[in-house]
N, C-alpha and C positions, 0 to 999 in steps of 0.2 A: 258249244251250243250258242247262237246266237242271240243278243239280246231281244230280237223281236219273236224269236221263238220262245225264248223262255216266258215274255210276258202271256203267249198265248196258253201255255201250260197253266200259268199261275191263274187264269180265269177258269179254268177247269177243276183245278183242285178242291176237294171238298174236306181237307183238314180243317180242324181250326187255327185261326191265323190273327194273332194279336195285331192291332186292338180291334179289328172289326167284329169278328165273331163275340168278343168278350162283352161289347155293348149289344149284341143281339139276346144275351142271357137276361137284359133287363125289360126286354118287349114282351108285353103280354103276360107277366109273371103277376096275375091277380087270381083271386078266389073266384070260384064259380066258373072258369073257362072250361071249354070242350076237354072231355077225357083224352081224346087224342086229336090231331089235326096233321092235315098233309099238304103240302105245295111247293112254291120256290121261295129261293131268298136269294136276294143279289145285294151287293156291295161294293164300295170302293174307296180307297184313302191312300195317305202317303206315309210310309212307315220306314224307319231306318231298317239298312240291311242286316244290322245285328246290335246289340247295345254297345253304343260306344261308338259307332261308325259315324262317319262324315259324310257320308253318303245315304241318300233315301230314294225310293221309288215309288210310283203308284201302283198298286196292287188292286186286283180287283177278284170278286168271289160270283159266280153264279151255278146253284147248285140245288138240286131236290131238296126237301126239308120234311122231316117228320118228327113231331112233338107227342110224347105221350106222359100224360101226368098221372101216373099211377100212384098207390099209397107206398110202394116200397122202390119199385123201377122206374125211374123219370127219364125220358130222352127229349132233350130239349137243344135248346141253340147252343146250351153250354156242354155239351157232350152227353155221353150215358153217365149216370148217376142211379148207384144203388144206395139206398137209404138204409143203412145197418142200425142205426139209434135215431129215436126222434121223442121229443116231448116239448111241453110250450116252450121251453126257454132253449133247449140244447138239441143240435141234430148232427149226427154222424154219417157220411156218406162218401162215395167215390166218386171224383170227378177227373177229367181230363181237358187237356189245353194243347196249344200248336202255335208255330210261326213258320212264316215262308222261309225259303232258302235264300242264298246271296250268290249271285254270279256277277262277274266283271266289275268286282270291287278294287279299287285302285289301291288301296292299302293292302289288299291280299294279292297282288299282280304276282304270279308265278308260283302261287302256294294253292295247296287244295280249294275248292270252293265249299261252302257251306251249305250242308241240305237240310231239306224240311226239318223240324223238331216236332216232336209231340210227346205230352207226358201223361202220365195218370198216377194217382196216389190219391189217400184219405184226405177228408176234410172236415175239422170239428168247426160247428158254426154255434156262435152265442148268438140268438135272434133278438135281444135287447128287449124282450118283453113288448112286442109290438110298438116300440117307438121309433120305428123306421131307421133304427142303427142296428148293426149286426158285425160282429168280427169273426172271421174267416180265418183259421189255421190251416194252411195247406201244405201237404208234404208230398213231393212227386218224383217219382223215377222218369228220366227223360232219355229219349232214344232220338236218332236222325235216321232218315232214310231217303235214298234215291229212287226208291220205289222197284229196285232190283235186291237191295239187301237193307237190313236195320241192324245200328250199332248202337251199343249203350255208350249213353254220353253224361253218367253221373245223376245227381239229385239235387232239387232245391227244396229249400222252406220258405213259405211265402205268406208271411202274416197279413191280413188286409183288414182295414175298418171301412165300412161301408156306410153310408147316410143314403137313404131315399126319401124324397120330399117330392109332395103333391104341389105342383105350381100355384094353382089355385084351387079352393074348396071346392070339390065336385068335378073336378077337372079331370080326363084320364091322361092330361099330359104329365110325366114325371122326370124328374131331376134326379138322378143318381150321382153322387160324389163318392170317391174312394181314394184311399193312401194304401200303397202296399210298398212294402220291402221284401227285398229277395236277398237271401244267403245261398250258396252253391258249393257243392263239392270240387275237389280241384282238377276232376277229370271234365267237369262242364268249361269251368275256367281257361283251361288249355286248349279246349277246343275253340274258344273265340278268342283268346288273346296270346297265347304261346306261339313262339317263334324258333323253330329248331334251326340249329347252326348251318344245316344246309339251305335253308331258305331265307337267311340274312343277307342283309344288302346294305348299303351305304346308309339309307335312310330308314332302315328298318333292321336293328340290330338284333342277336340273338335275344331271347327272353325267356324265362322259365317262370310260368304261371303258377298262383297257389289259391288254394281255398280260401273262402270266406264272403265277405259282404261284396254283393254285385251293384245294386243301386236300389232307390226308392220311384215311386212312380205315382203321380197326381193323375188323375182322371175325372171327366164330367162327362155324362151322358144325358141327353133329353130323347126322352122316347114316348110313343102313344100309340094305342090302339084304335084304328078306325072302324068302329061296327064289329062284325063277326070276324073277318077274315084278313083285314090287312092293318100291318102295322109299320113304324118307322123308328129310326132313331137317327142321331148325330153325335157324334164323340171325339173330344179333345184329349189328349193323353200329353203330359211332360215328364220324362224321366231324368233324373238328376243321378251321374254316375260320381260324385264328388265323394273321396273316402272310399271308393271301392278298392278291394283288395289288390288290384292290378293295374290302377289308376296310371302305373309307370310304364304299361306294355304299349310298345310302338303301334300296336293295333286298335288301341282306345285311343282315338282321334280327337272324339268329341263328348264332353263330359255332361252334355244336356241334348237330350233327344227329345222332339216334339214329333207327335202322330196325330191326324185326324182322320176320320171316317163318317161315311153315312151308307144307308141301304134301307132297303124295304123287305117285309116278309109277308109275302102273300098264301093263305091257306084255305083254298075253297072248299076242301074237302074235311069235314069234320064229323067226330059221334055226336050223336042227339044226349049221350050222357054227360053230366058235368062233373068235374072234379072232384072227388069227395064222397060221389055217389056209390 
């Protein structure tokens, strides 16, 4: 598939794709919003082909968006979340995530391409007693798809510490800072970093991947809701793979990855009922 054709497909993809849609989770997450909203979301950014890749691509999303803020079921920019347990300080729910595929990567020339990834699993959240700090303990089963089949790719454990700060008193503009570390099973590390003997080359020796620490990511997102129906965000993310379990892999070319993204969410169709009513 040509690179040009691949980019056209990427624009139509509705999977969650880091870092763009992770930032959308921070937009409009305020009490008293409509029970449901519908409209369009659009975003673009530059992201690495995979963790540790030395190539990055400009990616984009244009997709319909539906947001539902129910007491148990929530459908928003972070995916479909079923709230299992909720208290003033703790929350247990289900969350989903995803990432773009990788085509025409020079380090993987002659090897199978990487498909779109998506994951789903439980999340235990400590909400910091309303102080703008929250701890998110996420465990996810990860799968890949080329839209013809789905393959299991192992699992991850991703503890994340998040701070939400209002930039000015009374202002709707929010700054979200987060620090997340990721540990993964051998199957996912193999998907990214293993080189089978049949795929070995002079500059790419055979390598057997192992389970363990993958990397840590620092992210900053500025978001704001304008009126009832328009929100925007801008996000920057830095991932460090220093100390990764597979730092010696010939496919882990760059131990620091940087991603940036921005986008808008427009939801002209909304319910008259408010969240919590």
